[in-house]
N, C-alpha and C positions, 0 to 999 in steps of 0.2 A: 229522679233520672240520673244514671251515672254516665259520665263523659269519658269514654275511652279513646284516646288519640294514639294511633299506631306509630305515627312519625311526626317529626318536626324539624323545619330548616331554620336554624338561627345561628347567628355569628359566623356565617360562611361555612357551616357544617350541617350534615343531615344526622339527626338522632332517630334512631329506630328502637322500639320496644324489642328486646331480644326474646323472641318467642321460643327459642330453645330452652329458656330457663323458667318459663312459666309451667305450672302454677306456683312453684316453690318460691320464685324470687321475681319481683318486678324490677328490671334494670334496663338501662338504655345502652345501645350499641352506637358508638360514634364513627361516623364516616367522614373522614378528612378529604379524601379523593375518590375519584371514580372506581378505582380498583377495590376500594372498601365496599362500595355499593355492589359491585359484581359479586364479591365474596359473600355479602349479606343475603343476596338473592339465591346464589348457588347453595349456601349452606342452610337456607330457610330460616335465617334470622328474621327476615321479613318474607311473608308468604301470603298467598291469596292474590288472584289475578289483578284486581284493581290496585291493591297496595304495591305490588311489584311494578306496576305500570307508573305509578307516581314516584316511587323510589327510583326507577330508571330514568325518569325525566330529571330528577335532581341530580343523578349521576352525570348527566350531560352538563349540567350547571357546574359541578365540581371539576369536570374535565376542562371546561372553559376558564375556570379560576386557575387551575394548575398551569395552563399554557398561555396565560394572559400576556406575558411579556415577549412571546416569540413574534417574529415577523409575521404579517398578515396571512400569507399563503400557508406557512408552516402551522400557525395557529388553527386555521380551518382544517388543515390536513390532519392534525393531531386530534381535533374534536371528532372528526369523522371516524378515525381509527377507534377512539374510545367508545363512540356510539355503537360500532359493530361488536366490540367486546361486551358491553353492557347489555345490548339487545339480544345477545346469544347466551346470556347467563342461564336461562331456563327455556326449553324449546316449545313446550305445549301452550302455555298461557299467552293468548294473542295480545292482551292489553299491553304487555311489555313492549312488543314490537310496534304497536299502535302509537304508544307514547313517545318512543324513540323517533319514529318517523315524523310525528307531529313536531318535535323539537328540531329535527334536522330541517324540515320545511322552514320553520322560522329563521334558522341559521342561514339558509340559502337566500331567503328574501332580504336578509339584512347583512349580507356578507361584505358589503362595501363600507359599512360603518366602522368606526374605531373599535378595536378589541374590547375596550372597557364598556362601550355601548352595547356591544353584542352579548357580553356577559349579563349585563343588567336586563336586556330584553329576554334572554334565555331564562333568567331567574324569574322574571314576571310570568313567563308562559308556564314554567313548572308550577308556580303558585296558583295560576289559573286552573291547571289540570287537577291540582289538589282540591281546590274549592269546588270545581264542577263535580268531582267525585262525590263529595259530601252531599251536594244538592241532588245529584243523581240518586244516591242511596235513599234519601228521604222521599224522593218521588216514587221509587220502586216500592218502598214501604207502604205508602199511601194507596198505590194501585193494588198491591198484594194483599192489604187488609181486606179488600172486597171478597177474596176467596176463602177467608178464614171464618168459619161458623162461630157463633156464640158457644162458649164452652168446649171448644175443639181440643182434641189431643193431636199434637203435631209431631211428626218424626223428622229429624234433620240429621245430616251426615257430614262429617268433617267440620270445618270451621268456615262459615261465610258471614262472619260477624264484623264488628268494628276492627278487630285485629287483622282481618283480610282486606280492609279497605282503609280510607283515611278517617273513618268514623261511621257509626251506626250499623253498616253492614248491608248485605244484600238479602240472602235467605233469612239470616237472624235479624236483619232490619224489619222484615215483614213480621216476624215473631214479636219483636219489640213493640211494633206499632199496635198489634192486636192486644198486647199486654197493657200498654199505656191507655188504649181505648176502653179498657175495663171488660174485655171479653171473657175473662175468667178461663184463659187457656192453660193447658198443661203441655209440657215438652218431654219427649224422649230423644236423647242425644246418643247416637252411636259413638263408641269410643274411637273408631276409625283407625284400625291397624293399617300399617305397622308404626307410623309415627305418632299415633294417638292424638291427633288434633282435636278430636271430639272430647276425649277425656281431659286433655291438658288445657285446651283453649276455649272451646265452646262451653264446657262446663263451668270454667272460670268466669266467663262473661255472664252466663246465666245466674250464677251465684251473686256476682257484682250487682246485677240488675234485680235481684230478688224475684226472678221469674220461676214459678213452680216447674221443677224439672227432675227428671231421673236419668242417670247415665246407665247405658246398657252395653254389654258386649255386642259386637257387630252381629254375632250369630243369633241374638234374640229377636231382631227386628222381624224376621220372617214369621215367627210365631205370633207376634203381636198383630201384624197385618192379617194373617190367616184368621185369627180370633176376633177380628172386628174391634180392635182396641185403638187403631189409628184412623183418624178422620181425614188427614191430609198430609202428604209428604212435600216438604219444601227444601231444595237444595240449591247450591250455587253452581257456577260453571267457570271453566278455565278457557274454554273455546267452543263457540257454536257455529256449526256449518250453515250454509245458506238454506239447506233443506231442513234445518232444525235439529239434526244430529248433534249431540252435546258431550263434550269431553269434561269429566269432572273426576274428583277423587275416586280412586279404585274402590269398588263396592257399590258405586252408584247405580250401575247397569243392573246388578242383582236385585236391588231395592225396586227399581223401575219395573222390572219383570214381575216381581211379586205383587206390586201395586196394580199392574195391568191384569194379572190373573185373578186378583180378588177385588177388582173395581174400586180401588182407592185413588182418589185424585193425585196426580204426581206433577209438581210444578218445578220449573227452573226459575231462579231469580238472578238476573244478571243485567248489567249495563249494555247499551248498544255497542260500546267499544269492545265487548267480548264477542260480538258476532264477527266472524271472519267472511266478509262478503266475497272473498276471492276463492273460496273453496266451495264445492258444491255438496259434498257430503263428508260424513265422519271418517270415510276410508282414507281421506287425505290428511287426516290429523296425525301428526308425529307424537307418539306416546313416549314420554321420557322413562327410562329405566334407571332406578336409583341403586345405591350401594347395598350389597348383601347384608352389610352389618345392621341396616335398619330392621331386618327381620331376624337376625341371629342374635341381636342384642337389644336390651331395653335399658335406657339410661346408662349405657356403657357396660352393663352386666350381661355376659353371654348366657343365652337360654337354650341354644341349639348346639349339637355336637359339632366339633371340629371336623371339616371335611365334607359337610353336607352342601349341595348345590342349592342356589337360591334364584327364584325368579321374582322380581320385584318392580312391576310396573307401577308408576305413580298414579296413573289415571286409566280410566276405561271410557268407552263411548256408548252413550244411551241412544238407541235409535228413536227417531222422531215419533214413530207410532206408539212409543210408550209414554210420551210427554203430553199431559193435559194442556198445558199453557206455559209460555215463557213471559215472565213478569220483567218488563223493562221500564225505563223512566218515561217512556211514551205510551204506556199502556200494556195490556196483557195481549200478547200475540197467541193466536190459536191456529189449529190447522186449517187449510193447508199451508204449512210453513213455508214451502218454496215460494208460493205466490205471495203470502203476506210479509215475509221477510224481504223479498224482492222489492215490494212496495216501500218498505221501511228504508231500504237502501236508497231508493230514489229520493225520499224525503230527507234522508240523512246526508 
């Protein structure tokens, strides 16, 4: 079993695997202050909803460290300003805002303590969020393993592995678990245009774990589904609405529709922190649009003519009726989602 750790906080700094450089080079990006974390999230040095949530929490810690010597009220004010900046680094993934809110709640409860004490308390909370994420991923994997048949061929899209979390992964965590349990699975990984997270990141993780897999162009998936070559599709999520509508990497909706048409089970694997209990449907999810160069260039090399317009949404929303189940750390949620996720909200 290979241990991939996407981030580490040590010696007062946050170190992140620089996912822009994989698979050619495994290197760490050093965050000395909260603005480095904001940049790392925006530039997708760190990506994946759970991972950017944990990185965001450590961003608050770095802000507290930076402003430690200021008078109390100024110290608190600066941390709040920093939290707003970090929390808005990417708009779609709800885990980032969830983690920042959790950190700010801790700050508020302890606001009367000495600045140095507040720093230590915030650091402990960020470490708790990191630890909880790993435990959550392993629970998701155990529940998800129930839906993977012996000898299954699994299709996954984008990267929802150890790199997208603090370790193990969500969708890829389920795949890992099935592999470790000796289920003799095979995996098809979509390349995931335009940033190629499937080709660069998921494929890299699958090779590291020696899980039998094939990388495919995104456009191949529909043929495999139609021809009965896929037993189950498992993907991650960046935000899940209360009715089960799910935002994930662009191209996910297309897969879900094919799965529905050809009766292939389609599962979302995500922690409860990815569920936005404040929005009723996917219509309320803000979809981030990213730079045109992600489409017109590959690794800095232009592949499209100058002057062409580009539409580059980072995510799409899969409607709840296309989703067989949502695998969480508390079990597999099934339709009716509005009713069952509402119950989960009450317990959560």
